[in-house]
C-alpha positions as CSV (number, residue, x, y, z in Angstrom):
1,M,13.7,-12.1,-15.8
2,S,15.2,-14.6,-13.1
3,A,12.6,-15.8,-10.9
4,Q,14.7,-13.6,-7.5
5,A,14.2,-11.0,-10.1
6,K,10.3,-11.1,-10.2
7,Q,10.0,-12.3,-6.6
8,S,11.6,-8.7,-5.5
9,H,9.4,-7.5,-8.6
10,L,6.6,-8.3,-7.2
11,T,7.5,-8.0,-3.6
12,G,7.8,-4.5,-4.4
13,L,4.8,-3.4,-5.9
14,A,2.9,-5.5,-3.2
15,T,5.0,-3.0,-0.8
16,V,3.3,0.2,-2.7
17,L,0.0,-1.7,-2.7
18,K,0.1,-1.8,0.7
19,D,1.2,2.1,1.2
20,I,-1.6,2.8,-0.7
21,L,-4.2,0.5,0.9
22,D,-2.9,1.9,4.7
23,K,-3.2,5.5,3.8
24,R,-6.8,4.8,2.5
25,L,-7.5,3.0,5.6
26,S,-6.1,5.6,7.7
27,Q,-8.6,8.1,6.2
28,G,-11.4,6.0,6.8
29,N,-10.3,6.0,10.8
30,I,-9.8,2.2,10.6
31,T,-7.6,1.4,13.0
32,Y,-5.4,-1.9,12.8
33,S,-6.6,-4.6,15.4
34,K,-3.3,-6.4,14.3
35,E,-1.0,-5.5,12.0
36,P,-1.3,-6.4,8.0
37,E,-0.2,-9.9,7.1
38,M,1.9,-10.3,3.4
39,G,2.9,-12.8,1.8
40,E,3.8,-14.8,-2.1
41,R,1.0,-17.4,-3.2
42,D,0.9,-19.2,-6.3
43,I,-1.0,-18.8,-8.7
44,I,-3.7,-21.6,-9.2
45,E,-4.3,-21.5,-13.1
46,Y,-7.0,-23.4,-14.8
47,G,-8.0,-22.9,-18.6
48,S,-5.7,-20.0,-18.5
49,R,-7.5,-18.0,-15.8
50,M,-6.4,-17.5,-12.4
51,R,-8.8,-19.1,-9.9
52,T,-10.1,-17.5,-6.6
53,A,-11.6,-18.9,-3.6
54,G,-13.0,-16.4,-1.9
55,M,-14.4,-18.2,0.8
56,E,-10.7,-19.7,2.0
57,K,-9.7,-15.8,2.6
58,F,-12.4,-15.4,5.7
59,N,-13.4,-18.9,6.2
60,A,-16.7,-17.4,5.3
61,P,-18.9,-15.6,2.6
62,C,-17.2,-13.0,1.1
63,F,-17.8,-9.8,-1.7
64,L,-15.0,-9.7,-4.1
65,S,-13.7,-7.1,-7.3
66,Y,-11.6,-7.1,-9.2
67,V,-9.8,-5.1,-12.1
68,N,-7.1,-6.3,-15.0
69,F,-4.1,-4.0,-16.3
70,F,-3.5,-4.2,-19.9
71,V,-0.6,-2.7,-21.7
72,S,-2.7,-1.4,-24.6
73,E,-6.0,-0.9,-26.0
74,A,-6.0,-4.3,-28.6
75,H,-4.6,-6.2,-25.2
76,M,-7.9,-4.7,-23.6
77,K,-9.8,-6.1,-26.8
78,E,-8.2,-9.5,-26.6
79,N,-8.2,-9.9,-22.7
80,D,-4.4,-10.5,-23.0
81,A,-3.8,-9.2,-19.1
82,M,-0.7,-8.2,-17.5
83,G,-2.3,-7.8,-13.9
84,A,-5.2,-7.9,-11.8
85,L,-5.8,-6.7,-8.6
86,I,-8.5,-8.5,-6.4
87,V,-10.4,-7.2,-3.6
88,Y,-12.2,-9.3,-1.0
89,F,-14.3,-8.0,1.7
90,D,-15.8,-9.9,4.6
91,V,-19.6,-10.1,4.0
92,Q,-20.4,-9.5,7.8
93,S,-18.0,-6.4,7.8
94,A,-18.1,-5.4,4.4
95,N,-21.1,-2.7,5.1
96,K,-18.9,-0.9,7.6
97,T,-15.7,-1.1,5.9
98,L,-17.1,0.4,2.8
99,K,-19.1,2.8,4.4
100,A,-15.1,4.0,6.6
101,L,-13.6,4.4,3.7
102,G,-16.3,7.0,2.1
103,Y,-18.7,4.3,0.3
104,P,-21.6,5.2,1.9
105,I,-23.9,2.0,2.3
106,K,-27.1,1.6,3.9
107,L,-27.5,-1.5,6.6
108,D,-30.2,-3.2,4.8
109,V,-29.2,-2.5,1.3
110,E,-28.9,-5.8,-1.6
111,D,-25.8,-7.5,-2.0
112,E,-25.6,-6.2,-5.7
113,V,-24.9,-2.7,-4.1
114,V,-22.6,-3.7,-1.6
115,M,-20.4,-5.3,-4.7
116,Q,-21.2,-2.1,-6.8
117,R,-19.2,-0.2,-4.0
118,S,-16.2,-2.8,-3.6
119,G,-15.9,-2.4,-7.6
120,E,-16.0,1.5,-7.1
121,F,-13.2,0.8,-4.3
122,V,-11.0,-1.4,-6.3
123,R,-10.8,0.8,-9.5
124,S,-9.8,3.6,-7.1
125,I,-7.1,1.8,-6.1
126,A,-6.2,0.5,-8.8
127,E,-5.8,4.0,-10.4
128,Q,-3.6,5.0,-7.5
129,L,-1.7,2.1,-8.0
130,K,-1.7,2.6,-11.8
131,T,0.1,6.4,-11.1
132,E,2.8,4.7,-8.7
133,L,3.5,1.9,-11.1
134,S,3.9,4.8,-14.0
135,S,7.5,5.7,-11.9
136,R,8.3,2.4,-12.4
137,G,8.3,2.0,-16.1
138,Y,4.4,1.2,-16.3
139,S,3.5,4.3,-18.2
140,S,0.8,2.7,-20.5
141,L,-1.3,0.9,-18.0
142,M,-4.9,0.7,-19.0
143,I,-7.2,-0.4,-16.4
144,G,-10.6,-2.5,-17.2
145,D,-14.1,-2.1,-16.0
146,P,-14.5,-3.8,-12.0
147,H,-15.9,-7.0,-11.8
148,N,-18.0,-7.9,-8.8
149,Y,-18.8,-11.6,-7.4
150,Q,-19.9,-13.4,-4.3
151,N,-17.5,-16.2,-2.8
152,F,-15.4,-16.5,-6.2
153,V,-15.5,-16.2,-9.9
154,P,-16.6,-18.9,-12.1
155,E,-14.5,-18.7,-15.2
156,G,-11.5,-17.3,-13.4
157,I,-9.2,-14.0,-14.0
158,P,-7.6,-13.3,-16.5
159,F,-4.0,-13.0,-15.7
160,S,-0.3,-12.7,-17.4
161,Y,0.0,-16.4,-18.3
162,N,3.8,-16.1,-17.9
163,E,3.4,-15.4,-14.4
164,Y,3.4,-18.1,-11.1
165,K,2.8,-15.9,-8.1
166,S,0.3,-13.4,-6.6
167,Y,1.1,-11.3,-3.4
168,E,-1.8,-11.6,-0.9
169,I,-2.1,-8.9,1.7
170,N,-4.6,-9.2,4.2
171,F,-6.3,-6.3,7.0
172,F,-7.6,-6.3,10.3
173,A,-9.6,-4.1,12.5
174,W,-12.5,-4.4,14.7
175,K,-10.5,-8.0,16.1
176,E,-10.9,-9.6,12.5
177,K,-10.2,-9.9,9.0
178,I,-11.7,-7.3,6.8
179,L,-10.1,-6.8,4.0
180,S,-8.2,-8.7,1.5
181,V,-5.9,-8.2,-1.5
182,D,-4.5,-9.9,-4.2
183,L,-2.0,-8.5,-6.9
184,T,0.0,-10.3,-9.8
185,M,1.8,-8.1,-12.3
186,A,4.1,-9.3,-15.0
187,P,7.0,-7.0,-15.0
188,S,7.0,-4.5,-18.0
């Protein structure tokens, strides 16, 4: 697949993901204070894993959760991912955002509870994306368990080693960036 075809493929998937998130945020009565920003980013790879720097997303601490997509059970067992969906929440607005999205959280809960809810959210978004992707030829995708961290993933995130770009979408409400999402996916 040519570089231009890969770019078009990833942009199309990111648009599908943005539409899913737009719908979820509007259902949570979250009104944008600024239109979402979308763009490609180079994947930073080390040791065959995708590196993340969540604190670069907000210039402050954040929670992040990710799931991987796999083409089969065998690939899942080998941790040979076809793609990854990573969701970052700013620590300051995570409770408010997750509560609005339907994940009830008390204001004084431990970080582990917030990260667990973040993992539940990324899993539900991945399920919706999987359904949408099935119409694009990704009919047999499997979704791995959510992984939850604060600020970064020390061991890195599995991804398709043939991919060099990810797509980033940033969402703004309450006059601040509340959510950042990265997606990488190899063509089917």
